[in-house]
C-alpha positions as CSV (number, residue, x, y, z in Angstrom):
1,M,-23.6,15.0,-0.4
2,S,-22.0,13.6,-4.3
3,T,-23.0,15.4,-7.0
4,A,-23.5,14.6,-10.4
5,R,-21.7,16.7,-13.4
6,S,-25.1,17.2,-14.5
7,G,-25.7,19.3,-11.0
8,L,-28.1,17.5,-9.1
9,P,-27.0,15.5,-6.4
10,A,-26.1,11.9,-6.8
11,G,-28.6,10.1,-5.1
12,V,-31.5,12.0,-6.8
13,V,-29.8,10.9,-10.3
14,D,-29.5,7.2,-9.2
15,W,-33.2,6.8,-8.0
16,A,-34.8,8.7,-10.7
17,I,-32.5,6.0,-13.5
18,A,-34.1,2.8,-11.3
19,A,-37.4,4.6,-11.3
20,G,-36.9,5.4,-15.0
21,V,-36.0,1.5,-15.4
22,A,-38.3,0.0,-13.4
23,A,-40.7,2.0,-15.7
24,A,-39.5,0.4,-18.6
25,L,-39.4,-3.1,-17.5
26,L,-42.8,-3.0,-16.2
27,V,-44.2,-1.2,-19.8
28,T,-42.3,-4.2,-21.3
29,G,-43.7,-6.9,-19.1
30,L,-47.6,-5.1,-19.6
31,S,-47.2,-5.6,-23.8
32,G,-45.1,-8.1,-23.8
33,Q,-45.0,-12.8,-23.7
34,R,-45.8,-13.8,-20.7
35,S,-47.3,-17.2,-19.9
36,A,-50.1,-19.2,-18.9
37,A,-48.4,-19.6,-15.8
38,N,-50.8,-17.3,-13.1
39,A,-47.6,-15.2,-11.6
40,D,-48.2,-12.4,-12.6
41,V,-48.2,-10.6,-9.5
42,L,-45.3,-12.1,-8.2
43,G,-43.3,-11.3,-12.0
44,Y,-44.8,-7.3,-11.6
45,A,-43.0,-7.5,-8.0
46,L,-39.5,-8.8,-9.6
47,L,-39.5,-6.6,-12.3
48,T,-40.1,-3.1,-9.8
49,A,-37.9,-5.0,-7.4
50,G,-34.8,-5.5,-10.5
51,G,-35.4,-1.9,-11.1
52,L,-35.7,0.1,-7.8
53,A,-31.9,-2.1,-6.8
54,L,-30.3,0.0,-9.0
55,A,-30.5,3.5,-6.6
56,A,-28.1,1.4,-4.6
57,R,-25.6,1.0,-7.8
58,R,-23.4,3.3,-6.0
59,R,-22.9,2.7,-2.4
60,A,-23.4,-1.4,-2.8
61,P,-22.7,-2.4,-6.6
62,V,-21.7,-6.4,-5.8
63,V,-25.3,-6.4,-3.9
64,V,-27.0,-4.4,-7.1
65,L,-25.2,-7.2,-8.8
66,A,-26.8,-10.3,-7.1
67,V,-30.4,-8.4,-6.7
68,T,-30.2,-7.9,-9.9
69,G,-29.9,-11.2,-11.1
70,L,-31.6,-13.1,-9.3
71,C,-35.0,-10.7,-9.7
72,A,-34.3,-11.5,-13.5
73,V,-34.3,-14.8,-12.6
74,G,-36.8,-14.8,-11.6
75,Y,-39.7,-13.1,-13.6
76,Q,-38.6,-15.6,-16.1
77,A,-39.0,-17.8,-14.4
78,A,-42.4,-17.0,-13.5
79,G,-43.3,-16.4,-17.6
80,F,-41.9,-12.6,-18.1
81,D,-40.3,-12.3,-21.6
82,V,-37.9,-9.0,-20.6
83,P,-34.9,-8.2,-20.7
84,A,-32.2,-8.7,-17.7
85,V,-31.7,-4.4,-18.9
86,A,-31.5,-3.5,-14.7
87,Y,-28.0,-6.4,-14.5
88,L,-27.1,-4.9,-17.7
89,F,-26.6,-1.3,-15.4
90,A,-26.3,-3.3,-12.6
91,V,-23.1,-5.0,-14.5
92,Y,-21.6,-1.3,-15.9
93,A,-21.8,0.2,-11.8
94,A,-19.8,-2.8,-10.5
95,V,-17.2,-3.2,-13.3
96,R,-17.2,0.8,-13.2
97,A,-16.6,-0.1,-9.7
98,G,-13.3,-1.8,-10.3
99,H,-15.6,-5.8,-9.3
100,R,-14.7,-7.3,-12.5
101,A,-14.0,-10.8,-11.0
102,V,-17.1,-11.0,-9.9
103,T,-18.9,-9.9,-12.2
104,V,-17.4,-12.1,-14.6
105,A,-18.7,-15.2,-12.7
106,A,-22.2,-13.9,-12.0
107,S,-22.5,-13.4,-16.0
108,L,-21.8,-16.5,-16.2
109,V,-23.9,-17.8,-13.7
110,M,-26.8,-15.7,-15.4
111,L,-25.5,-16.9,-18.6
112,A,-26.0,-20.4,-17.6
113,L,-29.5,-20.0,-15.6
114,L,-32.1,-17.0,-17.9
115,P,-32.9,-19.6,-20.3
116,V,-33.2,-22.6,-17.7
117,A,-35.5,-20.2,-16.1
118,A,-37.3,-19.4,-19.5
119,L,-37.9,-22.9,-20.6
120,A,-38.8,-24.0,-16.8
121,S,-41.8,-21.5,-17.5
122,G,-42.8,-21.6,-20.8
123,L,-41.0,-18.7,-22.7
124,H,-39.1,-20.1,-26.6
125,D,-40.0,-23.4,-26.2
126,T,-39.8,-22.8,-30.6
127,G,-36.7,-24.4,-31.0
128,E,-32.4,-24.6,-30.4
129,A,-31.7,-22.2,-32.8
130,F,-33.6,-19.6,-31.5
131,A,-32.4,-20.3,-28.1
132,R,-29.1,-19.9,-29.1
133,A,-29.2,-16.7,-30.8
134,R,-30.8,-14.7,-27.3
135,G,-27.4,-16.7,-25.9
136,A,-25.3,-14.7,-28.0
137,L,-28.3,-11.8,-28.5
138,E,-27.6,-11.8,-23.8
139,L,-24.2,-12.3,-23.8
140,A,-23.1,-10.0,-26.4
141,W,-25.2,-7.0,-24.5
142,L,-23.4,-7.9,-21.2
143,V,-19.9,-7.1,-23.1
144,A,-20.6,-4.0,-23.9
145,A,-21.5,-3.5,-20.2
146,G,-18.6,-4.3,-18.7
147,A,-17.0,-2.6,-21.4
148,A,-18.3,0.2,-21.7
149,G,-18.2,0.3,-17.0
150,E,-14.5,-0.9,-17.8
151,A,-14.0,2.1,-20.5
152,L,-15.3,4.8,-18.1
153,R,-12.7,3.2,-14.9
154,Q,-10.2,3.4,-16.8
155,A,-10.9,7.2,-17.4
156,E,-11.3,8.1,-14.3
157,R,-8.1,6.7,-12.6
158,R,-6.1,8.7,-15.2
159,A,-7.9,12.0,-14.5
160,A,-7.4,11.1,-11.0
161,E,-3.8,10.4,-11.5
162,A,-3.6,13.5,-14.5
163,E,-5.3,15.8,-10.9
164,R,-2.2,14.1,-8.2
165,T,0.5,14.4,-10.6
166,R,-0.7,18.8,-11.1
167,E,-1.0,18.5,-7.5
168,E,2.6,17.4,-7.2
169,T,4.1,19.8,-9.4
170,A,2.6,22.4,-7.9
171,R,3.8,22.1,-4.7
172,R,6.7,20.8,-6.0
173,R,7.6,24.8,-7.6
174,A,5.8,26.4,-3.9
175,D,8.8,25.0,-2.6
176,E,11.3,25.2,-4.5
177,E,10.0,29.0,-4.9
178,R,9.8,28.9,-0.9
179,L,13.5,27.5,-0.7
180,R,14.5,30.3,-3.0
181,I,13.7,32.7,-1.6
182,A,14.5,32.0,1.9
183,R,18.8,31.4,0.2
184,E,17.9,34.8,-0.6
185,L,16.5,36.0,2.9
186,H,19.7,34.5,4.3
187,D,22.5,35.7,1.7
188,S,20.8,39.6,2.8
189,L,20.9,38.7,6.6
190,T,24.2,37.7,7.0
191,H,25.8,40.3,4.5
192,Q,24.1,43.4,7.2
193,I,24.9,40.7,10.5
194,S,28.3,40.9,9.0
195,I,28.7,44.0,8.9
196,I,27.3,45.3,12.0
197,K,29.4,42.0,13.6
198,V,32.2,43.8,11.9
199,Q,31.6,47.4,13.0
200,A,30.6,46.0,17.0
201,E,34.9,44.8,16.6
202,V,36.0,47.5,15.6
203,A,34.8,49.5,18.4
204,V,35.7,47.1,21.2
205,H,39.3,46.6,20.0
206,V,39.7,50.2,19.1
207,A,38.4,50.9,23.0
208,R,40.3,48.7,24.9
209,K,42.7,50.3,22.6
210,R,42.8,53.1,24.2
211,G,42.0,52.1,27.3
212,E,38.7,52.5,27.8
213,R,36.0,50.6,29.7
214,V,33.9,48.6,26.9
215,P,30.4,48.8,27.1
216,E,27.8,46.3,28.1
217,S,25.1,46.7,25.2
218,L,28.7,46.6,22.4
219,L,29.9,43.8,23.9
220,A,26.3,42.1,23.9
221,I,26.5,43.3,20.0
222,Q,29.8,41.5,19.3
223,E,28.3,38.1,21.1
224,A,25.1,38.3,19.4
225,G,26.6,39.3,15.8
226,R,28.7,36.0,16.4
227,E,26.1,33.8,17.8
228,A,24.0,34.9,14.7
229,T,26.7,34.8,12.0
230,R,27.8,31.3,13.0
231,E,23.7,30.3,13.0
232,L,22.7,31.7,9.3
233,R,25.8,30.8,7.4
234,A,25.0,26.8,9.2
235,T,21.3,27.6,8.0
236,L,22.3,28.6,4.3
237,E,24.6,26.5,4.0
238,A,22.5,23.5,4.5
239,L,19.6,25.5,1.8
240,R,22.7,25.6,-0.9
241,D,23.5,21.8,-0.4
242,D,22.4,20.5,-3.0
243,D,23.0,17.3,-2.1
244,T,21.7,16.1,0.7
245,P,23.6,15.1,3.9
246,P,24.2,11.7,5.6
247,P,22.1,12.2,9.1
248,R,24.0,12.8,12.0
249,G,23.6,10.7,14.6
250,L,25.2,8.6,17.5
251,D,27.8,6.5,15.9
252,Q,29.3,10.3,14.8
253,V,29.1,11.7,18.9
254,P,32.7,10.0,19.7
255,D,33.5,12.1,16.5
256,L,32.8,15.0,19.0
257,V,33.7,13.1,21.9
258,E,37.8,13.6,19.9
259,R,36.9,17.6,18.6
260,A,36.3,19.1,22.1
261,R,39.7,16.8,22.9
262,A,41.5,18.4,19.8
263,A,40.7,21.4,21.5
264,G,41.8,21.3,24.4
265,L,39.2,20.4,26.4
266,D,39.1,16.6,28.2
267,A,36.1,14.9,27.0
268,T,34.9,11.1,27.9
269,L,32.5,9.3,26.1
270,T,31.0,6.5,28.3
271,V,28.0,3.3,26.6
272,R,26.5,1.9,29.4
273,G,23.8,-0.9,28.5
274,R,22.8,-3.4,25.6
275,R,23.6,-1.1,22.0
276,Q,20.2,-0.8,20.2
277,D,18.1,0.5,17.5
278,V,17.0,3.5,18.3
279,P,14.1,6.1,15.8
280,A,16.3,8.1,14.0
281,A,14.6,11.0,15.1
282,V,16.1,9.6,18.2
283,D,19.0,9.0,17.1
284,R,19.4,12.5,15.7
285,T,18.3,14.4,19.3
286,A,20.8,12.5,21.3
287,Y,24.2,14.1,18.8
288,R,22.4,18.0,19.0
289,I,22.0,17.5,22.5
290,V,26.0,16.0,23.2
291,Q,27.0,19.0,19.9
292,E,25.4,21.6,21.5
293,S,26.2,21.1,24.9
294,L,30.0,20.6,24.0
295,T,29.8,23.2,22.0
296,N,28.4,25.4,25.6
297,V,30.9,24.2,27.4
298,A,33.6,24.8,25.5
299,R,32.7,28.6,24.9
300,H,31.0,29.4,28.0
301,A,31.5,27.0,30.8
302,A,35.1,27.9,31.3
303,A,35.9,23.7,32.2
304,A,38.9,22.1,32.4
305,T,36.8,18.6,32.0
306,A,34.0,17.1,30.4
307,S,32.2,13.8,30.6
308,V,29.7,12.4,28.3
309,R,27.5,8.8,29.3
310,I,25.4,7.6,26.9
311,D,22.7,5.3,29.2
312,Y,20.5,2.4,26.8
313,R,17.9,1.5,28.6
314,P,14.3,-0.9,27.0
315,D,12.3,2.2,27.1
316,A,14.4,5.0,26.8
317,L,17.8,7.0,25.3
318,A,19.1,8.7,28.2
319,V,22.3,11.3,27.4
320,R,24.0,12.7,30.3
321,I,27.3,15.0,29.6
322,D,28.8,17.4,32.9
323,D,31.4,20.0,33.1
324,D,33.6,20.8,35.5
325,G,33.0,25.2,35.2
326,G,32.3,27.7,37.1
327,A,28.5,27.6,37.2
328,T,27.0,27.2,41.2
329,P,23.4,26.0,41.8
330,D,23.2,29.7,43.3
331,T,23.8,30.6,39.2
332,A,20.8,30.9,37.6
333,P,21.3,29.5,33.7
334,V,20.2,31.6,31.3
335,P,18.5,30.1,28.5
336,G,20.4,30.8,25.1
337,V,18.7,29.0,21.9
338,G,21.0,26.1,22.1
339,L,19.6,25.4,25.3
340,L,16.7,26.0,24.2
341,G,15.9,24.5,20.6
342,M,17.0,21.1,22.5
343,R,14.1,21.5,25.2
344,E,11.8,21.6,22.1
345,R,13.3,18.7,20.8
346,V,12.9,16.9,23.6
347,T,9.5,17.5,24.0
348,A,8.3,17.4,20.1
349,L,9.9,14.0,20.9
350,G,8.0,13.6,24.3
351,G,11.1,13.1,26.4
352,R,12.2,15.4,29.2
353,L,15.1,17.6,29.7
354,R,17.6,19.1,32.5
355,A,19.7,21.4,32.2
356,A,20.9,23.0,35.8
357,P,24.2,23.2,37.4
358,R,25.5,21.2,40.2
359,E,25.8,20.2,43.0
360,E,29.4,21.3,43.4
361,G,30.5,22.5,40.3
362,G,29.9,23.0,36.9
363,F,27.1,21.9,34.4
364,T,25.1,19.2,33.6
365,V,22.3,18.1,30.8
366,H,20.6,15.4,31.3
367,A,17.7,14.4,28.1
368,E,15.8,11.5,28.8
369,L,14.1,10.1,24.6
370,P,12.0,7.5,24.6
371,V,12.4,5.2,21.8
372,D,9.0,3.6,21.9
373,G,7.5,7.5,21.3
374,P,6.4,9.7,19.1
375,S,9.2,9.9,16.0
């Protein structure tokens, strides 16, 4: 439930204002001038209804505008010379809610109907000059009510814009601080891991030079240090890059294949199906799968050839990388960081990934990415 600035619930405040206006209209109707028409009960009912309708002005300002206007015309026609106070409140609420065109149109109709209703009931038949003066006064009150509603609407809009700007500024500063901390953390980690890697490589070199057996744990530390250094440097370069690099996608896959050939791998690229636009996330993920697969082939597979196949389908994009390395069906693949990263990317897009040794030897990575799934 919304709360008014006074601390009371907005509904309570609305009903209090509505009851106060209804009471003021009734008192004015009882003490003011009335025609000789025998319609007192109807007039009192319209006075009360016009005031109480204001309780719904926040929820349905246009409906309340119409109800209060009809009630004002009705009790004027019934012979009650009572100002359309409830309608002024409704004009204020409708303009504040942004219904300016509807309010102007309704007010023009009211300005035309109120004198007619008063004349029909026998009120204000004293002359044309009085009617003109009363019309000018009613117009002035309507303009004042509309101006007050518009002023408050603009003030609320500016306050909301200022609050949104403050939130965006705070969020941007928090992002900048997180980025600064991330950079410092990566600097520190890169330095420390580089020391570990160098020490491990020196120990391996010394052991081999002496003809001693190199412990497996030392080789594992050396390899882990290299992998961690490579990943940290790549992340650190991305963090320090002030200009956003162009996104990598399927258009850059031929470059990956060419680099693999330059490194001594007999790599081929085959594209099947009709080339079509795919979601940006699918485009990036396909590139990363090919990149990581070719990197693994060059580093771990001891392969001579590798084939990359991209298949454009109506509902999916299929990416497959095969090599002729030393993997065999009875060799369980060790899930490294790269393979886990590929699986997470594919799963996030609602696709499927298969990474396993081939029956004829070597290794295959096969991913199917839906082109109409979550991006």
